[in-house]
C-alpha positions as CSV (number, residue, x, y, z in Angstrom):
1,X,10.3,-14.2,-0.9
2,X,11.3,-10.9,0.6
3,X,13.0,-8.5,-1.8
4,X,16.4,-7.2,-0.7
5,X,16.2,-3.5,0.2
6,X,18.4,-1.0,-1.6
7,X,21.6,-0.8,0.4
8,X,22.0,2.3,2.5
9,X,25.5,3.9,2.5
10,X,27.5,2.5,5.4
11,X,28.8,5.1,7.9
12,X,32.4,5.8,7.2
13,X,34.6,6.8,10.2
14,X,37.0,9.6,9.6
15,X,40.0,9.2,11.8
16,X,42.0,12.3,12.6
17,X,45.0,10.8,11.0
18,X,46.1,7.6,9.3
19,X,47.2,6.2,12.6
20,X,44.4,7.3,14.8
21,X,41.9,4.5,15.2
22,X,39.8,6.2,17.9
23,X,36.9,6.7,15.5
24,X,36.7,3.0,15.0
25,X,35.9,2.6,18.7
26,X,33.2,5.3,18.7
27,X,30.3,3.9,20.9
28,X,27.7,6.0,19.1
29,X,28.7,4.7,15.7
30,X,28.9,1.2,17.0
31,X,25.3,1.5,18.4
32,X,24.0,2.7,15.0
33,X,25.7,-0.2,13.3
34,X,24.2,-2.7,15.8
35,X,20.8,-1.3,15.1
36,X,21.3,-1.7,11.4
37,X,22.5,-5.3,11.9
38,X,19.4,-6.1,13.9
39,X,17.2,-4.7,11.1
40,X,19.0,-6.7,8.5
41,X,18.9,-9.8,10.6
42,X,15.1,-9.4,10.8
43,X,14.9,-9.0,7.1
44,X,17.0,-12.1,6.5
45,X,14.7,-14.1,8.9
46,X,11.8,-13.2,6.7
47,X,13.4,-14.7,3.6
48,X,12.7,-18.2,2.3
49,X,16.4,-19.0,2.2
50,X,17.3,-18.0,5.7
51,X,14.0,-18.0,7.6
52,X,13.7,-20.6,10.3
53,X,17.4,-21.0,11.1
54,X,20.2,-18.8,12.4
55,X,22.8,-17.3,10.0
56,X,26.4,-18.4,10.7
57,X,29.2,-16.0,10.2
58,X,32.8,-17.3,10.8
59,X,35.9,-15.3,11.4
60,X,39.2,-17.0,10.4
61,X,41.7,-14.7,12.1
62,X,43.0,-15.0,15.6
63,X,43.1,-11.2,16.1
64,X,39.5,-11.0,15.1
65,X,38.7,-13.8,17.6
66,X,40.2,-11.7,20.4
67,X,38.7,-8.5,19.1
68,X,35.2,-9.9,18.9
69,X,35.5,-11.4,22.4
70,X,37.0,-8.3,24.0
71,X,34.3,-6.0,22.6
72,X,31.5,-8.4,23.6
73,X,30.1,-8.4,20.1
74,X,28.5,-11.8,20.4
75,X,26.3,-10.5,23.2
76,X,24.9,-7.7,21.1
77,X,24.1,-9.8,18.0
78,X,20.4,-10.8,17.4
79,X,19.6,-14.4,18.2
80,X,19.5,-15.2,14.5
81,X,23.1,-14.3,14.0
82,X,25.9,-16.7,15.1
83,X,29.5,-15.4,15.3
84,X,31.6,-18.6,15.1
85,X,35.4,-18.8,15.4
86,X,37.3,-20.8,12.8
87,X,40.9,-21.9,12.2
88,X,42.4,-18.4,12.4
89,X,45.2,-19.1,14.9
90,X,48.3,-20.5,13.2
91,X,49.6,-21.9,16.5
92,X,46.3,-23.6,17.1
93,X,46.1,-25.3,13.7
94,X,49.7,-26.6,13.9
95,X,49.3,-30.4,14.1
96,X,50.9,-32.5,16.8
97,X,53.5,-34.1,14.4
98,X,55.0,-30.7,13.7
99,X,55.2,-29.8,17.4
100,X,56.7,-33.2,18.1
101,X,59.4,-32.6,15.5
102,X,60.2,-29.2,17.0
103,X,60.6,-30.8,20.5
104,X,62.7,-33.6,19.0
105,X,65.0,-31.0,17.3
106,X,65.3,-29.1,20.6
107,X,66.8,-32.2,22.2
108,X,69.6,-32.6,19.6
109,X,73.1,-31.7,20.7
110,X,74.4,-28.4,19.5
111,X,71.0,-27.0,18.6
112,X,69.4,-23.7,19.6
113,X,65.7,-23.9,18.9
114,X,64.0,-20.5,18.4
115,X,60.3,-19.9,18.2
116,X,57.5,-17.3,18.8
117,X,56.3,-17.2,22.4
118,X,52.9,-18.9,21.9
119,X,54.6,-22.1,20.7
120,X,56.5,-22.7,23.9
121,X,53.6,-23.9,26.0
122,X,51.6,-25.7,23.2
123,X,51.5,-29.4,24.2
124,X,52.6,-31.9,21.7
125,X,51.8,-35.6,21.9
126,X,53.8,-36.2,25.1
127,X,55.4,-32.9,26.2
128,X,56.0,-29.3,25.2
129,X,58.9,-27.0,24.3
130,X,58.5,-25.4,27.7
131,X,59.2,-28.7,29.5
132,X,62.0,-29.5,27.1
133,X,63.6,-26.2,28.0
134,X,63.2,-26.9,31.7
135,X,64.9,-30.2,31.2
136,X,68.0,-28.5,29.6
137,X,67.2,-27.9,25.9
138,X,68.3,-24.6,24.5
139,X,64.9,-23.2,23.5
140,X,64.6,-19.4,23.1
141,X,61.7,-17.1,22.3
142,X,62.3,-14.6,19.5
143,X,60.1,-11.8,18.1
144,X,61.2,-12.3,14.5
145,X,63.1,-14.8,12.4
146,X,65.7,-12.1,12.0
147,X,66.5,-12.5,15.7
148,X,67.2,-16.1,15.0
149,X,69.4,-15.2,12.1
150,X,71.4,-12.9,14.5
151,X,71.7,-15.7,17.0
152,X,73.2,-17.9,14.3
153,X,75.8,-15.2,13.5
154,X,76.7,-14.9,17.2
155,X,76.9,-18.7,17.7
156,X,78.7,-20.2,14.7
157,X,79.4,-23.4,16.6
158,X,75.6,-24.0,17.1
159,X,72.8,-24.8,14.6
160,X,70.0,-22.3,15.1
161,X,66.6,-23.7,14.1
162,X,63.6,-21.4,13.8
163,X,60.2,-23.0,14.1
164,X,58.5,-21.4,11.2
165,X,54.8,-21.2,12.0
166,X,52.3,-18.7,10.6
167,X,50.1,-17.8,7.7
168,X,50.8,-15.4,4.7
169,X,51.2,-12.6,7.2
170,X,54.6,-13.8,8.6
171,X,55.8,-16.0,5.7
172,X,57.3,-13.1,3.6
173,X,59.7,-12.1,6.5
174,X,60.6,-15.7,7.0
175,X,61.4,-16.0,3.3
176,X,63.5,-12.8,3.6
177,X,65.4,-14.3,6.5
178,X,66.2,-17.4,4.5
179,X,67.3,-15.3,1.5
180,X,69.5,-13.2,3.8
181,X,71.1,-16.4,5.3
182,X,71.9,-17.5,1.8
183,X,73.4,-14.1,0.8
184,X,75.5,-14.1,4.0
185,X,76.5,-17.8,3.6
186,X,75.2,-18.4,7.1
187,X,75.0,-22.2,7.0
188,X,74.2,-22.7,10.7
189,X,70.7,-21.3,10.3
190,X,67.7,-23.3,9.2
191,X,63.9,-23.4,9.7
192,X,61.4,-26.1,10.6
193,X,58.8,-25.2,7.9
194,X,55.2,-25.4,9.3
195,X,53.7,-22.4,7.5
196,X,50.3,-22.6,6.0
197,X,48.1,-20.6,3.5
198,X,44.5,-19.7,4.3
199,X,42.4,-19.7,1.1
200,X,42.2,-23.4,0.4
201,X,41.5,-24.1,4.1
202,X,38.4,-21.9,3.6
203,X,37.4,-24.2,0.7
204,X,37.5,-27.2,3.0
205,X,35.3,-25.3,5.5
206,X,32.9,-24.0,2.9
207,X,32.4,-27.5,1.5
208,X,31.8,-29.1,4.9
209,X,28.0,-29.3,5.6
210,X,28.7,-30.0,9.3
211,X,30.4,-26.6,9.6
212,X,27.5,-24.9,7.8
213,X,29.0,-21.5,7.0
214,X,26.8,-18.8,5.5
215,X,29.5,-16.1,5.2
216,X,33.0,-15.3,6.3
217,X,34.6,-12.4,8.1
218,X,37.9,-12.6,6.3
219,X,41.3,-11.9,7.9
220,X,42.7,-8.4,7.8
221,X,46.4,-9.2,8.3
222,X,46.6,-12.1,5.8
223,X,44.6,-10.0,3.2
224,X,47.2,-7.1,3.3
225,X,49.5,-9.6,1.7
226,X,47.2,-11.6,-0.7
227,X,44.4,-9.2,-1.5
228,X,40.9,-10.3,-2.5
229,X,41.5,-12.5,-5.6
230,X,42.3,-15.8,-3.7
231,X,38.9,-15.6,-1.9
232,X,36.8,-15.1,-5.0
233,X,36.1,-18.8,-5.4
234,X,34.0,-18.7,-2.2
235,X,31.4,-16.4,-3.8
236,X,31.7,-18.0,-7.2
237,X,31.6,-21.7,-6.3
238,X,29.9,-21.8,-2.9
239,X,27.7,-18.7,-2.9
240,X,29.4,-17.7,0.3
241,X,30.0,-13.9,0.8
242,X,33.1,-12.7,2.6
243,X,34.2,-9.3,3.8
244,X,37.8,-8.3,4.9
245,X,37.6,-6.3,8.1
246,X,39.9,-4.5,10.5
247,X,40.1,-5.2,14.3
248,X,38.4,-2.4,16.1
249,X,34.7,-2.8,17.1
250,X,33.4,-0.5,14.3
251,X,35.6,-2.3,11.8
252,X,34.0,-5.6,12.6
253,X,30.5,-4.3,12.8
254,X,30.9,-2.6,9.4
255,X,32.0,-5.9,8.0
256,X,29.0,-7.8,9.5
257,X,26.6,-5.2,8.2
258,X,28.1,-5.5,4.6
259,X,27.9,-9.3,4.9
260,X,24.2,-9.2,5.9
261,X,23.3,-6.8,3.1
262,X,25.0,-9.2,0.6
263,X,23.2,-12.2,2.1
264,X,19.9,-10.4,1.5
265,X,20.9,-9.9,-2.1
266,X,21.8,-13.6,-2.3
267,X,18.4,-14.6,-0.8
268,X,16.7,-12.5,-3.5
269,X,18.6,-14.3,-6.3
270,X,21.6,-12.0,-6.4
271,X,25.3,-12.9,-6.4
272,X,27.6,-13.3,-3.4
273,X,30.6,-11.0,-3.3
274,X,34.0,-10.6,-1.6
275,X,34.3,-7.1,-0.2
276,X,36.8,-4.9,1.8
277,X,35.7,-3.0,4.9
278,X,39.3,-2.3,5.8
279,X,40.4,-0.1,3.0
280,X,42.9,1.9,5.1
281,X,45.1,-1.2,5.2
282,X,44.0,-3.7,2.5
283,X,44.1,-3.2,-1.2
284,X,42.4,-5.6,-3.7
285,X,45.8,-6.4,-5.2
286,X,47.4,-7.1,-1.8
287,X,51.2,-6.7,-1.6
288,X,52.7,-8.2,-4.8
289,X,56.3,-7.7,-3.5
290,X,55.6,-9.7,-0.4
291,X,53.8,-12.5,-2.4
292,X,56.8,-12.6,-4.8
293,X,59.2,-13.0,-1.9
294,X,57.1,-15.8,-0.4
295,X,56.8,-17.6,-3.8
296,X,60.6,-17.3,-4.5
297,X,61.5,-19.2,-1.4
298,X,58.5,-21.5,-0.8
299,X,56.3,-23.8,-2.9
300,X,52.9,-25.3,-2.0
301,X,52.7,-28.7,-0.4
302,X,50.1,-30.8,1.3
303,X,50.0,-30.3,5.1
304,X,48.0,-31.5,8.1
305,X,45.8,-28.9,10.0
306,X,44.6,-29.7,13.5
307,X,41.0,-30.5,13.2
308,X,40.8,-30.3,9.4
309,X,43.2,-33.0,8.4
310,X,45.5,-32.9,5.4
311,X,44.5,-30.0,3.0
312,X,46.3,-30.2,-0.4
313,X,48.4,-27.3,-1.4
314,X,48.1,-25.3,1.9
315,X,51.5,-26.0,3.3
316,X,54.8,-24.3,2.3
317,X,57.9,-26.3,1.6
318,X,61.3,-24.8,0.8
319,X,62.1,-24.7,-2.9
320,X,65.1,-26.7,-4.2
321,X,67.4,-23.6,-4.2
322,X,66.8,-23.2,-0.5
323,X,66.3,-26.8,0.6
324,X,69.5,-26.8,2.6
325,X,67.8,-24.5,5.1
326,X,65.2,-27.1,6.0
327,X,66.0,-28.3,9.5
328,X,64.8,-31.9,8.8
329,X,67.1,-32.1,5.8
330,X,70.0,-31.0,8.1
331,X,69.1,-33.2,11.0
332,X,67.0,-36.1,9.8
333,X,65.3,-37.4,12.9
334,X,62.2,-39.4,13.8
335,X,59.8,-38.0,16.2
336,X,57.7,-40.4,18.4
337,X,54.4,-41.5,17.0
338,X,51.9,-38.7,17.4
339,X,48.7,-38.9,19.4
340,X,46.0,-36.5,20.5
341,X,45.3,-35.5,24.0
342,X,42.4,-37.4,25.4
343,X,39.3,-35.3,25.8
344,X,40.7,-32.2,24.0
345,X,38.2,-30.9,21.4
346,X,40.4,-28.2,19.9
347,X,39.9,-29.7,16.4
348,X,36.1,-29.3,16.6
349,X,36.5,-25.8,18.0
350,X,38.7,-24.9,15.1
351,X,36.2,-26.1,12.6
352,X,33.5,-24.1,14.3
353,X,31.4,-27.3,15.0
354,X,31.4,-26.5,18.7
355,X,32.0,-23.3,20.6
356,X,34.7,-23.4,23.3
357,X,32.4,-23.6,26.3
358,X,30.9,-26.8,24.8
359,X,34.2,-28.6,25.3
360,X,33.9,-30.7,28.4
361,X,37.4,-29.6,29.5
362,X,36.9,-25.9,29.0
363,X,37.2,-23.9,32.2
364,X,37.6,-27.0,34.2
365,X,40.6,-29.1,33.5
366,X,41.7,-26.7,30.7
367,X,42.4,-23.1,31.8
368,X,45.1,-20.6,30.8
369,X,47.2,-21.5,33.8
370,X,47.0,-25.2,32.9
371,X,46.1,-25.5,29.2
372,X,45.4,-28.9,27.7
373,X,44.9,-27.8,24.1
374,X,46.5,-25.1,21.9
375,X,43.3,-23.1,21.6
376,X,43.7,-22.3,25.3
377,X,47.4,-21.7,25.0
378,X,47.7,-19.2,22.2
379,X,47.0,-15.5,22.8
380,X,44.9,-15.7,19.6
381,X,43.2,-19.0,20.5
382,X,39.4,-19.1,20.6
383,X,39.2,-20.9,23.9
384,X,41.6,-18.4,25.5
385,X,39.4,-15.6,24.1
386,X,36.2,-17.1,25.3
387,X,37.7,-17.7,28.8
388,X,39.4,-14.3,29.2
389,X,36.3,-12.3,28.1
390,X,33.6,-14.7,29.3
391,X,31.9,-12.1,31.4
392,X,31.1,-9.9,28.4
393,X,30.1,-12.7,26.0
């Protein structure tokens, strides 16, 4: 068994200011890191634990998905390192029943349905919000749930519904919007809750032998809210290291280097760790104020993820004190029976079981101009990323 080498100090970029990220795009530094990654990959290949098979690293953040594709990082990885995309896009993991309910709500009289832009084109079981809008439904794109709140104040005769999709990154502002509606006694505002939390979904992935994760590139935005503690079980229970990274090429490469060093330690009998390679934005404790806001308004519930099925405790339902702001409590409707689009393999892509180009529809029937599945629709979808930057990957 190859003994893990003593870790060398990672190069630390020194931006000119807190907001200057140019150092994290430095080609010379990126090339040095790529060289180190190749050396570490060779060392891993010589170990008993990892020799004879590729090492699979999965990112679970849509912004990482786009950043990795745009920078062409897959093309510079050694053959023994696989960068796989997981369920990091909240639009993509929204299951068809939730989309079908949103479309059904949009068709109700007196309703203004608001949503983030990516949700408009996502196909449900039979149609999309874009088509519903073209057929006369009042569907509007907003940039924040606060915009929907303002619409409710401007249109007291209408019920304004916000389709609440997102991970821990956006949930606190959605919670704040609901609290503000309550404070202002704005009763014509409500949400269709379809928010999800990330950590327990990672448990489902780490425990799935078909997925075969060796380590995780952990999400930067989500981690600014929740910190590192919710991921510790990955190292403790599954021996899977994880590193939180930023979104510039050097950020991602620093994270990969740290992961490979830890995997060498694991191969030598050491312990897996959860680390931070994005310290300029992420603290180990996260943002306790944002977490408190989220927990005050929402409580965990079971929810279906596209491709992963129902994962207990990863959904967010409105607590009793705010239940009147649940759109389905205000307008109890039945959506049509849900179904999956024939041939679409978004579910397998989201689990990292196949790469986007392995889907039979990718780049043929399914392209950004005529998307069949949500992974090609969303700006953070892995299929969209692979297609847009296919020439550098």
